[in-house]
C-alpha positions in Angstrom: -31.1 -39.9 -37.9 -31.9 -37.3 -40.6 -29.7 -35.2 -42.8 -30.2 -31.5 -41.9 -28.9 -28.4 -43.6 -28.9 -24.9 -41.9 -28.6 -21.9 -44.2 -26.8 -19.1 -42.3 -23.9 -19.5 -39.9 -24.6 -16.5 -37.7 -25.3 -16.4 -34.0 -28.7 -18.1 -34.3 -27.8 -20.4 -37.1 -24.9 -21.8 -35.1 -27.1 -22.6 -32.1 -29.6 -24.3 -34.4 -26.8 -26.4 -35.9 -25.3 -27.3 -32.5 -28.7 -28.3 -31.0 -29.8 -30.4 -34.1 -26.4 -32.1 -34.3 -27.2 -33.9 -31.0 -29.6 -36.2 -32.9 -29.0 -35.6 -36.6 -26.3 -35.3 -39.2 -26.0 -31.5 -39.6 -24.4 -29.3 -42.2 -24.3 -25.5 -42.0 -23.8 -23.4 -45.1 -22.9 -19.7 -45.5 -21.4 -17.5 -48.1 -18.6 -16.3 -45.7 -15.7 -18.8 -45.5 -14.1 -17.1 -42.4 -17.4 -17.5 -40.6 -17.5 -21.2 -41.4 -13.9 -21.7 -40.4 -14.5 -20.2 -36.9 -17.7 -22.2 -36.5 -16.0 -25.4 -37.4 -13.5 -24.9 -34.6 -16.4 -24.5 -32.1 -18.5 -27.3 -33.6 -16.2 -30.0 -35.1 -19.1 -32.5 -35.5 -21.0 -30.1 -37.8 -20.1 -30.1 -41.5 -19.6 -26.7 -43.1 -20.1 -25.7 -46.8 -19.7 -22.5 -48.6 -22.7 -21.7 -50.8 -24.6 -18.7 -52.2 -28.2 -19.3 -51.2 -29.4 -16.6 -53.5 -28.3 -18.6 -56.6 -31.3 -20.7 -57.2 -29.7 -23.3 -59.5 -26.7 -23.8 -57.3 -28.8 -24.1 -54.2 -31.2 -26.6 -55.9 -28.4 -29.0 -56.7 -26.7 -28.4 -53.3 -29.8 -29.2 -51.2 -30.7 -32.6 -52.8 -29.0 -34.8 -50.2 -30.9 -33.2 -47.3 -34.1 -34.1 -45.6 -35.0 -30.7 -44.3 -33.7 -27.1 -44.5 -33.6 -24.5 -41.7 -33.2 -21.0 -43.0 -31.4 -18.5 -40.7 -30.3 -15.9 -43.2 -30.7 -12.1 -42.7 -34.2 -10.8 -43.2 -33.5 -8.9 -46.4 -32.5 -12.2 -48.0 -35.2 -14.3 -46.4 -38.0 -14.3 -49.0 -35.7 -15.0 -52.0 -33.8 -17.8 -50.2 -37.1 -19.3 -49.0 -38.4 -19.3 -52.5 -35.3 -21.0 -53.8 -35.6 -23.7 -51.1 -39.2 -24.4 -52.0 -38.4 -24.6 -55.7 -35.7 -27.1 -54.8 -38.5 -29.3 -53.4 -37.3 -29.3 -49.8 -39.3 -29.1 -46.6 -38.2 -26.0 -44.7 -38.4 -24.1 -41.4 -37.6 -20.4 -41.7 -36.7 -17.8 -39.0 -35.6 -15.0 -41.4 -38.2 -12.3 -40.6 -38.5 -11.3 -44.2 -40.4 -8.1 -44.9 -42.4 -9.7 -47.6 -45.5 -11.9 -46.9 -44.1 -15.4 -47.2 -47.6 -16.9 -47.1 -47.8 -15.8 -50.7 -45.5 -18.7 -51.5 -48.1 -21.2 -50.5 -49.0 -22.0 -54.2 -45.3 -22.7 -54.9 -45.0 -25.0 -51.9 -48.1 -27.0 -53.0 -46.7 -27.2 -56.5 -43.4 -28.7 -55.2 -45.1 -30.8 -52.5 -43.2 -28.9 -49.7 -44.0 -28.3 -46.1 -42.8 -24.8 -45.1 -43.2 -23.2 -41.7 -42.3 -19.5 -41.6 -41.5 -17.0 -38.8 -40.5 -19.9 -36.5 -38.7 -18.1 -33.7 -39.5 -16.5 -30.4 -41.6 -13.6 -31.7 -42.8 -14.0 -34.3 -43.0 -17.7 -33.5 -43.8 -18.9 -30.0 -46.4 -16.1 -29.4 -48.1 -17.2 -32.6 -48.0 -20.9 -31.5 -49.6 -20.0 -28.1 -52.3 -18.0 -29.7 -53.0 -20.8 -32.2 -53.4 -23.2 -29.3 -55.8 -21.0 -27.3 -57.8 -20.2 -30.4 -58.9 -23.8 -30.5 -60.3 -23.8 -27.0 -61.7 -20.3 -26.5 -63.3 -17.3 -28.4 -60.3 -15.0 -28.3 -61.0 -11.3 -28.2 -57.6 -9.8 -27.3 -54.0 -10.7 -28.1 -51.0 -8.7 -26.9 -47.3 -9.6 -27.2 -44.5 -7.6 -25.5 -41.1 -8.9 -26.4 -37.4 -7.8 -26.3 -33.8 -9.0 -26.1 -31.5 -6.8 -24.0 -28.0 -6.7 -22.5 -27.8 -6.9 -18.8 -25.2 -4.1 -18.7 -26.8 -0.8 -19.8 -24.6 1.4 -21.9 -25.7 4.9 -23.1 -27.1 6.1 -25.4 -29.0 3.1 -26.8 -28.7 0.6 -23.9 -29.2 -2.1 -26.5 -27.3 -4.9 -28.2 -28.4 -7.0 -31.1 -27.7 -10.7 -31.8 -28.4 -10.2 -35.5 -28.0 -7.6 -38.3 -28.7 -4.0 -37.3 -30.6 -3.7 -40.6 -33.2 -6.2 -39.3 -33.6 -4.2 -36.1 -33.8 -0.8 -38.0 -36.5 -2.4 -40.2 -38.7 -2.7 -37.1 -38.2 1.0 -36.4 -39.3 2.2 -39.9 -41.9 -0.3 -41.1 -45.5 0.8 -40.7 -47.3 -1.0 -37.8 -50.4 -3.1 -38.5 -52.6 -3.9 -35.6 -56.3 -4.6 -34.9 -58.6 -2.6 -32.8 -62.3 -3.3 -32.4 -62.3 -5.6 -35.4 -60.6 -3.1 -37.7 -57.1 -3.4 -39.2 -55.3 -0.1 -38.6 -51.9 1.3 -39.4 -49.6 3.5 -37.3 -46.1 4.7 -37.3 -43.6 2.6 -35.4 -42.1 3.8 -32.1 -45.6 5.1 -31.0 -47.9 4.5 -28.1 -44.9 4.2 -25.7 -45.8 2.8 -22.3 -43.9 1.6 -19.2 -44.3 -1.9 -17.9 -42.8 -3.5 -14.8 -41.3 -7.0 -14.9 -40.0 -9.2 -12.1 -36.2 -9.5 -12.1 -35.7 -6.7 -14.6 -37.7 -3.7 -13.4 -39.3 -1.1 -15.7 -39.1 -1.4 -19.5 -40.7 0.7 -22.2 -42.9 -0.9 -24.8 -43.7 0.7 -28.2 -45.4 -0.2 -31.4 -43.6 -2.4 -34.0 -44.9 -4.4 -36.9 -44.8 -7.8 -35.4 -48.3 -9.3 -36.1 -47.1 -10.5 -39.6 -49.0 -13.7 -40.5 -51.6 -13.1 -37.8 -53.0 -10.3 -39.9 -54.2 -13.0 -42.4 -54.7 -16.1 -40.2 -56.3 -14.6 -37.1 -58.1 -11.6 -38.4 -61.3 -12.8 -36.6 -59.8 -11.6 -33.4 -61.0 -8.0 -32.7 -57.9 -6.7 -30.8 -54.3 -7.6 -31.6 -51.0 -5.8 -31.1 -47.3 -6.4 -30.7 -44.9 -4.2 -29.0 -41.1 -4.3 -28.6 -39.5 -3.9 -25.2 -36.4 -1.8 -24.5 -34.9 0.0 -21.5 -36.6 3.4 -20.9 -35.0 6.1 -23.1 -34.3 3.9 -26.1 -37.3 5.2 -28.1 -36.1 8.8 -27.8 -32.6 8.0 -29.0 -34.0 6.1 -32.0 -36.5 8.8 -32.9 -33.6 11.3 -32.9 -31.7 9.2 -35.5 -34.9 8.5 -37.5 -36.0 12.1 -37.7 -32.5 13.3 -38.6 -32.5 11.1 -41.7 -30.1 8.4 -40.6 -32.6 5.7 -41.6 -33.3 7.1 -45.1 -32.6 4.7 -48.0 -32.2 7.4 -50.7 -28.5 7.9 -51.3 -26.9 11.3 -50.5 -23.7 12.6 -52.1 -20.6 13.0 -49.9 -17.4 14.2 -51.4 -18.6 13.1 -54.8 -19.6 9.6 -53.6 -23.2 8.4 -53.2 -24.0 6.6 -50.0 -27.3 5.4 -48.4 -27.7 6.9 -44.9 -29.4 3.6 -43.8 -26.4 1.6 -44.9 -24.0 4.0 -43.3 -26.0 3.9 -40.0 -26.1 0.1 -40.1 -22.3 -0.1 -40.5 -21.8 2.3 -37.5 -24.3 0.6 -35.3 -23.0 -2.9 -36.0 -20.2 -2.1 -33.6 -22.3 -0.1 -31.2 -24.9 -2.8 -31.0 -22.7 -5.9 -31.3 -22.8 -8.2 -28.3 -19.3 -8.8 -27.0 -18.1 -12.3 -26.5 -19.7 -13.8 -23.4 -21.6 -10.6 -22.7 -24.6 -11.4 -20.5 -28.0 -10.7 -22.1 -31.6 -11.8 -21.7 -34.9 -12.3 -23.6 -38.1 -11.3 -22.1 -41.7 -11.8 -23.4 -45.2 -11.5 -22.1 -48.1 -12.8 -24.1 -51.6 -11.7 -22.9 -54.6 -13.6 -24.5 -58.1 -12.9 -23.3 -61.5 -14.3 -24.4 -64.5 -16.4 -23.5 -64.1 -20.0 -22.6 -67.1 -22.2 -21.6 -69.2 -19.0 -21.3 -66.7 -17.3 -18.9 -64.2 -14.5 -19.5 -60.6 -15.7 -18.9 -57.1 -14.4 -19.4 -54.0 -16.4 -20.1 -50.6 -14.7 -19.5 -47.5 -16.4 -20.7 -44.2 -15.0 -19.3 -40.7 -15.9 -20.7 -37.4 -14.9 -19.1 -34.3 -16.5 -20.5 -30.6 -15.6 -20.0 -27.3 -16.1 -21.8 -26.0 -19.7 -21.5 -22.5 -19.2 -20.1 -21.6 -22.9 -20.3 -22.4 -23.3 -24.0 -21.6 -19.6 -24.8 -25.0 -19.1 -26.5 -27.1 -16.0 -26.4 -30.6 -16.1 -25.0 -32.1 -14.7 -28.2 -30.3 -17.4 -30.3 -31.6 -20.1 -27.8 -35.2 -18.9 -27.7 -35.3 -18.5 -31.5 -33.3 -21.5 -32.6 -34.8 -24.1 -30.3 -38.3 -23.1 -31.5 -37.2 -23.6 -35.1 -35.7 -26.9 -34.2 -38.7 -28.1 -32.4 -40.9 -27.5 -35.5 -38.2 -29.0 -37.8 -38.4 -32.2 -35.7 -42.2 -32.3 -36.0 -41.8 -32.2 -39.8 -39.1 -34.9 -39.8 -41.2 -37.2 -37.6 -44.2 -36.5 -39.9 -46.2 -35.1 -36.9 -46.9 -32.0 -39.1 -47.0 -33.0 -42.7 -49.4 -30.6 -44.4 -48.2 -29.4 -47.8 -48.0 -25.6 -48.2 -46.7 -22.6 -46.4 -47.8 -22.4 -42.7 -47.2 -20.1 -39.7 -46.6 -21.2 -36.1 -50.2 -20.5 -35.2 -51.1 -23.4 -37.5 -48.8 -25.6 -35.5 -50.3 -24.4 -32.3 -53.8 -25.3 -33.6 -52.7 -29.0 -33.3 -52.7 -29.6 -29.5 -50.2 -32.5 -29.6 -47.8 -30.5 -31.8 -48.1 -27.4 -29.5 -47.3 -29.6 -26.4 -44.3 -31.2 -28.2 -42.8 -27.8 -29.0 -43.3 -26.5 -25.5 -41.8 -29.7 -24.1 -38.8 -29.3 -26.4 -38.2 -25.8 -25.1 -38.6 -26.9 -21.5 -36.0 -29.7 -21.9 -33.6 -26.9 -22.9 -34.6 -24.7 -19.9 -36.5 -22.2 -22.0 -39.7 -22.0 -19.9 -43.0 -20.3 -20.6 -44.6 -19.6 -17.2 -48.4 -19.6 -17.4 -50.9 -17.6 -15.3 -54.6 -18.0 -15.8 -57.1 -15.4 -14.4 -60.9 -15.2 -14.3 -62.2 -11.9 -15.6 -65.7 -12.4 -14.3 
């Protein structure tokens, strides 16, 4: 039994802690005492600690008793917290979706003899892992990932609910999109190339460009065609474009009645209520990963489909389950020394080890998060 610390007691962090506590001693830390108090009521077996993860010296001392750290802080804090954890000399799995390129901390991880795995959620995360696995057995030419988390009950105008900070969602709508086409890295505006896709059980969803390739830009740039698109109910893109083009996502402060306020911060505060999942509100996560290439001289296509719903028994959102369990599966690989490379790694590196990839998929399957595979010949 290992001593595990989870940084961040939000919706995903709490699921990570609950799941890991079944086989490990788990502490969850957050800067908000009220959040910790509520969590302790739900998870009495999990220890809670109030800590400021942005304070490097405090964190370094605080982390010493623990065998591994799982970071589940908001994206805007992710890079700094990850850096602090590495400097504390602790192995770490991170799901924070930081805007910065966390692979740049590889030198620091090697200096402190740390194993760090970043972007370890559903997407980025499991899609990277699947690509890393297939990259070992075929000459991949095309990678496409379509992914989204949505409420079952559609409410105008956005028909969307978020299990995490609106700022992290809005970041996807404003950050330039990097993708690969015919071997060239290109950049586009987000919310572009909208297309409609039909899914079993759900119906028609709209897919649009977001900046989701992340580490794949550096680790898999030998693949000629790669793109990631976000899934929403039809009409969501138009609603978001209206806000964006009207200046609601601007960061530059404006003066209102003699006070300066950032439109982005204001919008985030408003949307946190509009987008917040209600308690026990049913939602689902859907993902389709298409990977095509040449295997044993023949063109083949692998299609992985994920559909997962809110767990009404444990009162855990699907997005928290699909993200948190992936992080925990990798954390257990590190604890068992099945993946012990020193440095900063992405899930595609895990997928490149067939036994590790299978262990992660089996871990998800045991928790009823299933990736259905369809293999097609393209000859």
